[in-house]
N, C-alpha and C positions, 0 to 999 in steps of 0.2 A: 682432962686435964692434959692428958696424951693424947685427943687431937687436936685440940689445939696445938699443944707444940708443935706437932709433926704441920700441919697446917701453918706454921711459920717456914717452919723451914726451907716446906715449899716455894712457900712466896723467895724464899733468900735466893734459894737454886733459880731462883724464876729470874728475878735483879741479878744475878752473874750471870748466866747466859746471856739474856736484853743485851748484859751494857759488856760484853766480850764477844758476841755480833756486833754490837758498833764497833767496838776497834777491830776489826775484821773490814769492815765494813769501808770503811776507813780508811782506812789501809792500801786496798783494793783505788779507792776512791784517789789518792794520792799519789798513789804511782802511773791511774790516767792520768794523772793529769803536769809528773814527771816525764812519761815518754812524750803529750803532743809537745809540753816545750817545748824539750831536746829535737823533736823533728823540728818542730817551729827554726828553733838557731839552725840546725843541718840546715838546712833547705836555704836561711838566708845567706848561710856562713857561702854555697853551693853560689846563690846566684851573686852576692860580690864578687866569687872567685872566677862567675864568669864573668864581667863586665869590667874586672880590673883585672882579671891572670892570678893563675894561681902564685905566689907565693909558699919559700920556706922558710922556717926556722933559722937559718945563718943566712935570711937577706935581710939586712938593715934596717930602716929608710935613713937619711941623711935626714941630720938632724937643722 
């Protein structure tokens, strides 16, 4: 009976470890995707500024 209990405990620990590893890998993936998206946005803004000139926060377009 004791062996069965220990096997069950080991199985539970294994499951918890795999779950934790999944979330760590997921967080790393999301961080990587966020960095890529931010870099694309920065590049797009830089290209826009090259084409249209750099604007400041105080320049409000006339409507």
